[in-house]
C-alpha positions as CSV (number, residue, x, y, z in Angstrom):
1,M,127.4,1.7,-9.7
2,N,128.0,0.1,-6.3
3,I,124.6,0.7,-4.6
4,A,125.9,0.0,-1.1
5,E,128.6,2.6,-1.4
6,T,126.2,5.1,-2.9
7,L,123.7,4.7,-0.1
8,A,126.4,5.0,2.5
9,K,127.7,8.2,1.0
10,I,124.4,9.9,0.7
11,T,123.3,8.8,4.2
12,K,126.5,10.0,5.9
13,E,127.3,13.2,3.9
14,G,123.8,14.4,2.9
15,Q,121.9,13.7,6.1
16,A,119.2,12.3,3.9
17,S,115.8,11.3,5.2
18,D,114.6,9.8,1.8
19,I,116.4,8.7,-1.3
20,F,114.8,8.6,-4.8
21,I,115.7,6.3,-7.6
22,V,113.5,7.4,-10.6
23,A,114.3,7.3,-14.3
24,G,114.7,10.6,-16.0
25,R,116.4,12.4,-13.1
26,A,119.7,12.1,-11.3
27,L,119.8,10.1,-8.1
28,S,118.1,12.4,-5.5
29,Y,117.6,12.7,-1.8
30,K,115.5,14.7,0.6
31,A,117.1,16.6,3.5
32,N,115.4,19.2,5.8
33,G,112.4,19.4,3.5
34,G,114.4,20.1,0.3
35,I,115.3,17.7,-2.6
36,Y,118.9,17.6,-3.8
37,E,120.6,15.7,-6.6
38,E,123.6,13.4,-6.1
39,G,125.7,14.1,-9.2
40,D,124.3,15.3,-12.5
41,K,123.9,12.1,-14.4
42,R,120.3,11.4,-15.4
43,L,119.2,7.8,-14.6
44,M,118.0,5.7,-17.5
45,P,115.6,2.7,-17.1
46,T,118.6,0.4,-17.3
47,D,120.3,2.3,-14.5
48,T,117.3,2.1,-12.2
49,L,116.9,-1.6,-12.9
50,E,120.6,-2.2,-12.0
51,M,120.4,-0.2,-8.8
52,I,117.1,-1.7,-7.6
53,T,118.3,-5.2,-8.4
54,G,121.4,-4.5,-6.2
55,I,119.1,-3.4,-3.4
56,Y,117.2,-6.7,-3.6
57,E,120.5,-8.5,-3.3
58,L,121.5,-6.4,-0.3
59,A,118.1,-7.4,1.3
60,G,119.2,-11.0,1.6
61,N,118.7,-11.8,-2.1
62,R,115.0,-11.0,-1.8
63,S,112.8,-12.3,-4.7
64,M,111.7,-9.7,-7.2
65,D,108.6,-11.8,-8.2
66,R,106.3,-9.5,-6.2
67,I,107.4,-6.2,-7.8
68,N,107.4,-7.8,-11.3
69,K,103.9,-9.3,-10.7
70,T,102.1,-6.5,-8.8
71,G,104.2,-3.4,-9.6
72,D,104.7,-2.6,-5.9
73,D,106.8,-4.1,-3.1
74,D,107.8,-3.0,0.5
75,F,110.6,-4.3,2.6
76,S,113.5,-3.2,4.7
77,F,117.2,-4.1,5.2
78,A,120.3,-2.8,7.0
79,L,123.8,-1.8,6.0
80,R,126.2,-2.5,8.9
81,G,127.7,0.7,10.2
82,V,125.4,2.9,8.1
83,A,121.7,2.7,8.7
84,R,118.5,0.7,8.2
85,F,116.5,1.4,5.1
86,R,112.7,1.0,4.4
87,I,112.2,0.4,0.7
88,S,109.1,1.0,-1.4
89,T,109.7,-0.2,-5.0
90,Y,107.2,0.5,-7.8
91,K,106.9,0.7,-11.5
92,Q,106.4,4.0,-13.3
93,R,106.3,4.5,-17.1
94,G,107.3,0.9,-17.4
95,S,110.6,1.3,-15.5
96,L,111.5,0.3,-11.9
97,S,111.7,3.1,-9.3
98,A,112.2,3.2,-5.5
99,V,111.9,5.5,-2.6
100,I,114.2,4.6,0.3
101,R,113.5,5.9,3.9
102,V,116.7,6.2,6.0
103,I,116.2,4.9,9.6
104,N,118.9,5.3,12.2
105,F,119.9,2.2,14.2
106,N,119.5,4.0,17.5
107,I,116.1,5.1,18.8
108,P,116.3,8.9,18.7
109,D,116.0,11.1,21.9
110,P,112.5,12.6,21.9
111,N,113.9,15.8,23.3
112,D,116.2,16.2,20.3
113,L,113.2,15.8,18.0
114,G,111.0,18.2,19.9
115,I,108.5,15.6,21.0
116,P,106.8,16.7,24.2
117,E,107.2,14.6,27.3
118,S,103.4,14.5,27.6
119,I,103.2,12.5,24.4
120,I,105.8,10.0,25.5
121,K,104.0,9.5,28.8
122,L,100.9,8.4,27.1
123,A,102.7,5.1,26.9
124,D,102.4,4.8,30.6
125,R,98.7,3.9,30.3
126,K,98.0,0.2,30.9
127,K,95.1,-0.2,28.5
128,G,93.1,1.5,25.8
129,L,93.8,2.8,22.3
130,V,96.3,5.6,21.6
131,L,96.6,6.9,18.1
132,V,99.4,8.9,16.4
133,T,98.1,10.5,13.2
134,G,99.4,12.7,10.5
135,P,100.2,12.8,6.7
136,A,102.8,10.4,5.2
137,G,106.3,11.3,6.2
138,S,105.3,13.3,9.3
139,G,107.3,11.1,11.7
140,K,104.5,9.0,13.1
141,S,106.7,5.8,13.2
142,T,109.5,7.7,15.0
143,T,107.0,9.0,17.7
144,L,105.7,5.5,18.2
145,A,109.2,4.1,18.4
146,C,110.1,6.6,21.2
147,M,106.9,5.5,23.0
148,V,107.8,1.8,22.8
149,D,111.4,2.6,23.9
150,H,109.9,4.4,26.9
151,I,107.9,1.3,27.9
152,N,110.9,-0.9,27.2
153,T,113.1,1.2,29.5
154,T,110.7,1.9,32.4
155,R,108.6,-1.3,33.0
156,Q,108.4,-5.0,32.5
157,A,106.0,-5.9,29.7
158,H,105.6,-8.0,26.6
159,I,105.5,-5.6,23.6
160,I,104.4,-7.0,20.2
161,T,105.0,-4.8,17.2
162,L,103.3,-5.5,13.8
163,E,104.8,-3.5,11.0
164,D,105.0,-3.4,7.3
165,P,107.9,-3.2,7.0
166,L,110.0,-3.2,10.2
167,E,111.6,0.2,10.8
168,Y,113.3,0.8,14.2
169,L,114.8,-2.3,15.8
170,H,114.3,-2.6,19.6
171,V,116.7,-4.5,21.9
172,H,115.2,-6.2,25.0
173,K,115.6,-4.0,28.1
174,K,113.2,-4.3,30.9
175,S,110.6,-5.6,28.5
176,I,110.4,-8.3,25.9
177,V,109.9,-6.9,22.4
178,S,108.6,-9.2,19.7
179,Q,108.8,-7.5,16.3
180,R,106.9,-9.0,13.4
181,E,107.0,-7.9,9.8
182,V,104.0,-8.4,7.5
183,I,104.7,-10.7,4.6
184,S,108.0,-12.0,5.9
185,D,106.8,-13.0,9.4
186,T,103.0,-13.1,9.1
187,E,100.4,-13.1,6.4
188,S,98.7,-9.8,7.2
189,Y,98.0,-7.2,9.9
190,L,94.7,-8.9,10.7
191,T,96.1,-12.4,11.0
192,A,99.0,-11.2,13.2
193,L,96.7,-9.0,15.4
194,R,94.3,-11.9,16.1
195,A,97.2,-14.2,16.9
196,S,98.9,-11.6,19.2
197,L,95.9,-11.8,21.6
198,R,97.1,-15.4,22.4
199,Q,100.7,-14.4,22.9
200,S,100.3,-12.7,26.3
201,P,100.9,-9.2,25.2
202,D,100.8,-6.1,27.4
203,V,101.4,-3.6,24.6
204,I,100.5,-4.1,20.9
205,L,101.9,-1.7,18.3
206,L,99.9,-1.9,15.1
207,G,101.7,-0.2,12.2
208,E,98.5,1.1,10.6
209,M,94.8,0.6,11.0
210,R,93.9,-0.1,7.3
211,D,90.4,-1.5,7.3
212,S,87.3,-2.1,9.4
213,E,88.3,-5.6,10.4
214,T,91.7,-4.5,11.7
215,I,90.2,-1.5,13.5
216,S,87.6,-3.8,15.1
217,V,90.2,-6.3,16.4
218,A,92.4,-3.4,17.6
219,M,89.5,-1.9,19.6
220,T,88.6,-5.4,21.0
221,A,92.2,-5.8,22.2
222,A,92.0,-2.3,23.8
223,E,88.8,-3.3,25.5
224,T,90.3,-6.5,27.0
225,G,93.0,-4.8,29.0
226,H,95.8,-4.2,26.4
227,L,97.5,-0.9,25.4
228,V,97.2,-0.6,21.6
229,L,99.3,2.0,19.8
230,S,98.6,2.6,16.1
231,T,98.5,5.2,13.3
232,L,96.1,6.7,10.8
233,H,96.8,9.1,7.9
234,T,94.6,11.9,9.2
235,I,95.2,15.5,10.6
236,G,93.2,16.4,13.7
237,A,91.5,14.4,16.4
238,A,88.0,15.0,15.0
239,N,89.0,13.9,11.5
240,T,90.6,10.8,13.0
241,I,87.4,9.7,14.8
242,E,85.4,10.3,11.6
243,R,87.8,8.3,9.6
244,I,87.5,5.3,12.0
245,I,83.6,5.6,11.9
246,D,83.5,5.9,8.1
247,A,85.5,2.6,7.8
248,F,82.4,0.7,9.0
249,P,79.0,0.2,7.2
250,P,76.2,2.5,8.3
251,N,74.4,-0.2,10.3
252,Q,77.4,-0.6,12.5
253,Q,78.4,3.0,13.1
254,H,76.3,3.6,16.1
255,Q,77.9,0.8,18.0
256,I,81.4,1.9,16.9
257,Y,80.7,5.4,18.3
258,I,79.9,3.9,21.7
259,Q,82.8,1.4,21.6
260,L,85.3,4.1,20.6
261,S,84.1,6.5,23.3
262,M,85.1,3.8,25.9
263,V,88.4,2.5,24.5
264,L,90.0,5.6,23.0
265,Q,92.6,7.2,25.4
266,A,94.4,9.8,23.3
267,V,94.9,11.1,19.8
268,V,98.2,12.8,18.8
269,S,98.3,14.6,15.4
270,Q,101.6,15.8,14.1
271,Q,103.0,17.6,11.1
272,L,106.6,18.5,10.0
273,L,107.0,22.1,9.1
274,P,109.9,24.0,7.4
275,S,111.4,26.4,9.9
276,E,112.9,29.9,9.4
277,Q,116.3,28.4,10.2
278,G,116.2,26.0,7.3
279,T,115.4,22.9,9.3
280,I,112.2,20.8,10.0
281,V,110.2,21.2,13.2
282,P,107.2,19.3,14.4
283,A,103.8,20.7,15.4
284,F,101.5,18.6,17.6
285,E,97.8,18.4,18.5
286,I,97.2,16.4,21.7
287,M,93.7,15.2,22.7
288,T,93.2,13.1,25.8
289,L,89.8,11.7,26.5
290,N,87.9,13.5,29.3
291,P,84.2,13.0,30.1
292,A,83.1,15.8,27.8
293,I,84.9,14.3,24.8
294,R,83.7,10.8,25.6
295,T,80.1,12.1,25.8
296,N,80.5,14.0,22.5
297,I,81.8,10.9,20.7
298,R,79.1,8.7,22.2
299,D,76.4,11.2,21.1
300,Q,78.0,11.5,17.6
301,K,78.8,15.2,18.1
302,V,82.3,15.0,16.8
303,Q,82.3,18.5,15.4
304,S,82.3,19.9,19.0
305,I,85.6,18.2,19.9
306,D,87.9,20.9,18.4
307,S,86.5,23.6,20.7
308,I,86.9,21.3,23.8
309,I,90.5,20.7,22.9
310,D,91.0,24.5,22.4
311,T,89.7,25.3,25.9
312,S,91.3,22.3,27.8
313,S,95.0,23.4,28.0
314,Q,94.9,22.9,31.8
315,E,94.3,19.2,31.1
316,G,97.4,18.9,28.9
317,M,95.6,19.3,25.6
318,I,96.7,21.5,22.8
319,S,95.1,22.2,19.4
320,M,97.1,22.2,16.2
321,N,96.4,26.0,15.8
322,T,97.8,26.8,19.2
323,S,100.9,24.7,18.4
324,L,101.4,26.6,15.2
325,L,100.8,29.9,17.0
326,N,103.4,29.0,19.6
327,L,106.0,28.2,16.9
328,Y,105.2,31.5,15.1
329,N,105.5,33.5,18.4
330,E,108.9,32.0,19.0
331,G,110.1,33.0,15.5
332,I,110.6,29.3,14.5
333,I,108.1,29.4,11.6
334,S,106.7,32.2,9.5
335,E,103.1,33.4,9.5
336,K,102.8,32.1,5.9
337,T,103.9,28.6,7.0
338,A,101.5,28.6,9.9
339,Y,98.6,29.4,7.6
340,S,99.8,26.8,5.1
341,Y,99.6,24.0,7.6
342,T,96.5,24.9,9.5
343,T,93.2,23.1,8.9
344,N,91.2,26.0,10.3
345,A,92.5,29.3,9.0
346,D,89.7,31.4,10.5
347,N,90.5,30.1,14.0
348,L,94.2,30.7,13.5
349,G,93.6,34.2,12.3
350,N,91.5,35.0,15.4
351,K,94.2,33.7,17.6
352,I,96.8,35.9,15.9
353,Y,94.5,38.9,16.0
354,Y,93.6,38.7,19.7
355,Q,97.2,38.0,20.5
356,G,98.1,41.3,18.8
357,K,95.3,43.1,20.8
358,R,96.7,41.7,24.1
359,K,100.2,42.7,23.1
360,G,99.1,46.2,22.5
361,V,97.2,46.4,25.8
362,G,100.3,44.9,27.6
363,E,102.4,47.7,26.2
364,M,99.8,50.2,27.4
365,A,99.9,48.6,30.8
366,A,103.6,49.0,31.0
367,L,103.3,52.6,30.0
368,A,100.6,53.2,32.7
369,G,103.0,51.9,35.3
370,K,105.6,54.6,34.5
371,T,106.4,57.4,36.9
372,A,105.4,61.0,36.2
373,E,109.0,61.8,35.4
374,D,109.1,59.0,32.8
375,L,105.9,60.3,31.2
376,D,107.4,63.8,31.0
377,A,110.3,62.4,29.0
378,L,108.0,60.8,26.3
379,P,107.8,62.8,23.1
380,G,104.4,64.4,22.4
381,T,102.9,63.9,25.8
382,G,102.4,67.5,26.5
383,A,102.8,66.8,30.3
384,S,103.9,69.7,32.4
385,K,107.2,69.5,34.2
386,D,105.5,70.8,37.3
387,S,105.6,67.9,39.7
388,K,102.1,68.6,41.1
389,K,100.5,68.6,37.6
390,A,102.5,65.5,36.6
391,G,101.1,63.7,39.6
392,K,97.6,64.7,38.5
393,D,98.3,63.4,35.0
394,K,99.4,60.1,36.4
395,K,96.4,59.8,38.6
396,K,94.2,60.5,35.5
397,I,95.9,57.7,33.6
398,G,95.3,55.3,36.4
399,K,91.6,56.3,36.5
400,A,91.1,55.9,32.8
401,V,92.5,52.4,32.7
402,S,92.8,50.1,35.7
403,K,96.4,48.8,35.7
404,E,95.4,45.6,37.2
405,A,92.8,45.1,34.5
406,L,95.4,45.7,31.8
407,R,97.7,43.2,33.4
408,N,95.0,40.6,33.5
409,L,94.2,41.3,29.8
410,A,97.8,41.1,28.8
411,S,98.3,37.7,30.5
412,A,95.0,36.1,29.5
413,P,95.2,32.6,28.1
414,S,95.3,32.6,24.3
415,N,93.1,29.6,23.9
416,D,90.0,30.8,25.9
417,D,89.0,34.1,24.3
418,Q,85.2,33.5,24.8
419,A,85.4,32.8,28.5
420,Y,87.9,35.5,29.0
421,S,85.7,38.1,27.2
422,S,82.9,37.1,29.5
423,K,85.1,37.7,32.5
424,W,85.6,41.3,31.4
425,E,81.9,41.9,30.8
426,E,80.9,40.5,34.2
427,E,83.3,42.6,36.3
428,D,83.2,46.3,37.0
429,W,86.5,48.0,36.2
430,G,85.3,51.5,37.2
431,G,85.8,52.9,33.7
432,D,83.4,54.0,30.9
433,W,83.8,52.4,27.5
434,E,82.0,53.7,24.5
435,D,82.4,50.6,22.2
436,D,84.8,47.8,21.3
437,S,87.1,50.2,19.6
438,D,88.0,52.0,22.8
439,L,91.1,49.9,23.3
440,E,92.6,51.8,20.3
441,K,91.3,55.2,21.6
442,I,92.6,55.1,25.2
443,D,94.5,58.3,26.0
444,L,97.2,57.1,28.3
445,V,98.8,60.5,28.6
446,A,96.6,63.5,29.2
447,E,96.8,66.3,26.6
448,P,96.6,69.9,27.8
449,S,93.4,71.8,27.1
450,G,93.4,75.3,25.7
451,K,93.3,76.8,29.2
452,G,96.4,74.8,30.3
453,G,94.3,72.3,32.1
454,A,94.3,68.6,31.4
455,K,91.8,67.3,28.9
456,K,89.3,64.6,30.2
457,T,90.2,61.2,28.9
458,S,86.5,60.2,28.8
459,D,83.2,62.1,29.1
460,K,81.1,61.2,32.2
461,K,77.6,60.7,30.8
462,G,74.6,61.1,33.0
463,A,76.1,63.7,35.3
464,G,73.5,64.8,37.9
465,S,71.2,61.8,36.8
466,D,71.2,58.1,37.6
467,T,74.3,56.0,37.9
468,P,76.2,56.1,34.5
469,K,76.1,53.0,32.3
470,K,78.9,50.5,32.7
471,K,80.2,48.9,29.6
472,G,82.6,45.9,29.1
473,L,86.0,46.1,27.6
474,F,85.0,44.2,24.5
475,G,81.7,46.1,24.0
476,K,78.6,47.3,25.8
477,K,77.2,45.3,28.7
478,G,73.8,43.7,28.0
């Protein structure tokens, strides 16, 4: 089997993102989240050995001593006119196997990938630490490559990338881009990172923060006026901070909290989700550091960060659940998918529930705005065709529910339910509400009474006594 021709065929025809060479199964590849077989011939250990040996030859006759000695090896190579490939070879059940990541030669357009502009513009910061996090295979390297390309295109800087192995290749544009691969160009991340501080960098891309020493040097570089971009295998900003802190021994953690609160600039968490259209779409959580978040990190109150993100959309932040909810509202993903990828199902459930409540009230608001003639035409309204009575019915509807109040409710921000509920309780809308189920009991159209008159939509309590009690839309006032 000619491995070069096979890789070219799968890459061009199958639009593969990963290729699997494993004994006991036909050559397989992943595309749009599904795994497909290339042919029906099961690979034997001799077949995988032949294919992987061919890959090492394509990679400049790379030595196989490392894979034979340790059982693992990582490297990259390119096929002219096809693509670049990132290879991870390993032993399983005594035979050689490999997973091959397909990487396009060209840096992709962030808009085509659904990466928000606000994420790309995080690269405009001149110093500090910006982290892109997510599970393996979630596109972290692609997001970082787009950020580096943005810097390379828009300003003059020296960009040093430290990767294991190299993935996207950057050409020099306005900036100088030095790309170093661990093992082939340098001994380790730590060695290369320490050396980079003497190489006049403006931006340092660190492929992964693997241990406390690397994290410590990265934070020091961010403190000394460099922009450091890096990744972690975590989901969520709060989890990312805890992972960094947990990498250090207990006697150092207090100092790391303080240092991190000063150098951290942003955390982007991303996941790739299967869409209803059969493709893969990204979901993002974006946290930028404001004074409240810095204070919570410094005071070791990391558990409060999620709620701050959820209520700071005006500052460009978005929680993962809000991102999932937006994709669900647009019909891009199913509700089941949204729940499968959330890390806080209760919070997501509340968002979907209150969104449904708002949608229902929005429909009632639209109905309340109809003319008397429109109401007459609705089935089951019982409204008289007498224009004078129809006018009274319409007036009664407006009195039962303030249209302005309903419009405000229908357009309320989905990520600030608590503050929004308080707003309703503090203001007097001129209506009487018995309890928090009244939303479902509002009679928008008056029903005729037994004497031909209109039935009251609500009972006025306390007639002839003191001022009647006022109650909030989501329950009784205190």
